[in-house]
N, C-alpha and C positions, 0 to 999 in steps of 0.2 A: 667400423673400420676407422683408421686415422686418415685425416686429410688436412691439407692447408687451404684455408678459405679466405675470401675477402667479402665484406658486407657492404661496400660502397666503392665508387671510383675514387682513387687517391694516388698521387705520386709518392706520398711520404709514408702512408700506413704500411705496417708490416703484415704479412700473411699470418693468420692465426691457425695453430695446430689444434684441431678439434676431433671429437669422436662423433661420427655420423653413421647413418644406416648404409649398409652395403647396397649398391645400385641394383635395381631389377632390370631384366632384359625383355625386349619384345621378340617376336618370332624371327626377325632378321638380324638380331644382334648376338654377340657372344659376351660373356663376362670374362675379363682378363685380370688375373692377379699380376700386379705391376711389380717388376723387378728393378726397373730403372726408367728414368725420364730425363729429358735434357731441357735446359733453359734456352729460351729464344728472346730476342728483343721484342717480339710480338707480345709476349706475356706482359712485359712492362708497359707496352703501349696500351693494351687492353685494360690493365690495372689502372692506368692514369686516365682512362676515359677517352682516349684519342679516337676511338671508333664507335662511341656510344650512339651517335646519331643514326648510323645505318647498321650497326651490329649491337642492338640493345640486349645485353645479357641480363638474366635474372640473378638475384642474390638470395642466399649466399652462393658465391661462385668459386669453383675449384679451377684454377688455371692449369696450364700445362698442355702442350701441343705435340709432344713426342713420347711414345710409349714403346717399351719392350717388356714382354712378359709371357705368361702361360695361360692358355684358355682353361677355365674351370667349369663353365656352363655354356651350352649352345642353344639358340632358339630353334623352334620347330621347323623353320624353313631354311636354316643354315645348311648349305650343301657342300661347301668346299673346305670347311675346317671342323676339327673335332676336339674334344676335351684332351688336354695334354699337349696340344700343338704349341710350339714356341713361335711367337709372332712379334712383329713390330708394326707400328702404324702412326699416322698423323690423323687423329680423329677429326671428323668434319666440324666446321664451325657450329657453335651451339651444342656440340657434343663433346667438347674438350673436358679435361679433368685429370691430367696425368700426375698431379702432385697429390697422390692418394694411394691407398693400398689396392684398390680395385677400380675398374672402369668398365662401363658397357660401351661396346663399339659395334657399329654396323659392319656386317661381313664385307661389304664393298670397299671398306677403307683399309682392310687388313692385307698383310702379306706374310708369308713364312719368313722367320728370321734367317739371315744367312748363317749357314752352319759353321763357318770358319771364323766367326767373331763372337765376342762376349755380349752379354745382355747390355752392359754399359756402352759398348761400341755401337750396338744396334740402335740403342735409344738416341744416339747422336745424329742419326741419319735422316729420318723421315721428312721433317719440314724442309731442311736445307736441300736434301736430295731431290724432293719433288719440285721445289722452287727452281732449281737449276735445270732439271729435266724439262719442265714446262717452258722455261725460257729458251733453252738451246735446242731441244728436240722438237717440241710442239710448236713454238712460236717462230723462232729464228731459223729452224731447220739447218743448223750449222753443218757445213760440208767440209770434207778434207781439203786442206790447203787454204781455207779462209783464215782471216786474222781476227782474233777476238781479244778485246780488252776487258779485264775484270778488275774492278776497283776493290780495294781492301782485301788483298789476296790471302792474308793470314787469318781472317775471321772465319766464322762458321760457314757462311755461304761461300766465301772465297776459296777456302781449302778444297771444298767439294767441286766448285766450278772449274778450277784449274784442272783437276783430274779428269772431269767429264769432257771438257773441251779438248784435252789431249787425246782422249779415247776416240773422239769424233774426228781426229786428224787435224785439228786447228793449230795455228801458230798463236801462242798466248803471251800477252803482255799483262802485267799487273803492277799495283802499287802497294807498298807496305813500308814499315820502318826498317832501318838498316839491320836491326837486331833480328829481323825475321827473314832476311834475304835467303839464308841457307834453307830455311823451311820451305818457302815457296818454290825455290829452285828444285828441291828434292821432289816436289809434287809435279814438276814438269814445266814450270814457267820458263819461257824463252827470253823474255825481256822483263827485268825487274827494276822499278823506279822507286826512289825514296820520296814519298809523298810530302815530306817536310822541306826538301831542298830542290826537288826537280819538278818542273811544270810539264805534265804529260802532254798538254796541248801543243807545246813547241817541239816535242820529241817523237810523237806518234802521228801517223797519217795513213790514209787509205785503209782504214779498218772496216771490216764487214759488220761486226756486231760489238756492241758495248753492253755489259751488264752493269747498270748504274745502281749504286746503293747509298749514294751520298747526297749532298745538298744541291740546291738549285744552280749555284754557280758551277759546280762540278758537272751537272747535267748539261749545261749549255756548252761547256768545253768539250764534253763527250760528243755532242752532236757535230761539232766542228772537226773532229778527227776522222769522221766517217767518209768512205768513198761514196759516190752517187748511188742512191737506193740502199745504202747501208741502214742499219737500224739500231736505235738505243732501246733496250728493254729495261725499264726502271722498276725496282722493287721498293723504292723509297718515296715514290710519288713524283709529280702530282697525279692523282687518279684521273682517268679520262672517261669520255662518254661510253666507249666500248666496255669499260669495266662496269659501269652502271647497268648496261644492257645485259651483260653476262650474268650478273648477280640479281637481275630482275628487280632492281631498286625502283622506288617510285619516281615519277616523271621529273619531279623537281631536282632530284639528285643529278639527272642528266644535264640540267641547266647549270647547277653548281659546278659540276666537274668539267663542263665545257669551258667555263671561265677560269677555273683553276689550272687547266692544262693549255689554255689558249696561247700563252707566251711560248711554251715549249713546242707546241704544234706549229705555230707560225714560223718559228725559227727553223724547225725541221723542214717545212715546206719551202722556205727561202733557200735552204741548202740542198734541196732535192734529196732529203733523207727521211727516215721515218721514226716516229716516237710512239711507244705504247707503254702502258702501265700493267704490271703483273701482280696480282694478289693470288698466291697459289691456292689450289683446291686439293682436298683429300682425294686420293685415287689409288686404290689397292692394286690395280692392274699395272700402273706405272711403277709402283713401289716394288712389285714382283720383278720387273725388268731390272730395276736398280739392284735388287738382291742378287740376281744372277751375275751381274757385272762384279759385284763385291766378292761373290763366291769364286769367280774366276781369278781373283787377285788383282784386278785391274784398277780398283779404287779402294783406298784404305781410309778408314775413319781417322780423324785427327782430333784427339781429346786433350784439352789443357789440364783440367782438374776434375776429380770426382769427389763430390761432397756427400756425407751421410744425409739421410732423409731429414733428420732433425735440423740440419743446417741449410734448409732450402732458402731461407731469407738471405743468408750469407752468400749462397750461390748466385742468387738474383743480383745482389749488390755487386758481385765480382763481374758479372756479365755487363751490368750497366756502367762499370768503370771503363769499359772499352779496352781492357788489357788482355783479354782472353785470346789465345792462339787456338783456332779451331773451336771445338764445342766444350761446354761445361755441363757435366752430368750429375744427377743426384741418384744415389743408390738406395733403393727402397727396400729390397729384400736380398 
């Protein structure tokens, strides 16, 4: 099969298109013929080696965290899926590899593809959908009438987050550039601020939840717009001790993350609010719930561009440019 691989960590190296052996499956896995995959900032961060200390991948490595395709083989103990099923998934860490023609995925990471969307649209959903679900439903437990602030509303995470927050009954504020105002308003945003000319800290207050995806300065501002006991959930760091515990990292990571998150945690405590870091995890059950919402027409995928498989490097460069509205997808079949 054809696949795009890397042989070392590098910010500048391009992915190499190679012919490699089709993956084998174990008794709990299925083999998926990939029709589409999408690009995430996480791919670039792993490629650059940002997670190599606690997520040491082996080389050659196939990147890609979002899959949509058709099952061609099933393991002996697979009970919920069969050959021919159209699925979508965010494969678990250390089992990624969507920039290829085939991938082996554990049954627990799979969900049936929503029937009312294309393979390309389905491939745009898993990572961002699960990130937002785990932030708003699992962690924050967002309730009707609460106020939620979502940074970078026109991005991949932001476009999904606005829609899910509205489905949960929240009042939503977001930031974007003026050229994207109509887009985020069409997704349901109640308040839209131009991040280039407006300071959200001076315009927003008494928020229940903030989804932070930006830098340290923005994180500190986000903590200050919360009501008492409100919470910032950050997907851009800094990682905290709870993250090290959840991922069963060695003891010294708990110490490292304690000091990395100390400033944010201290400010949160001073303000009587809460800070936590989220690194999403693969979860087929949650993805099935997301699939149902999409099939009900309550959330719509937002795709900026679809690139052919051969232009995967160009697709990654486009995402890294920060210009994408919604998701960028590669069509493999």
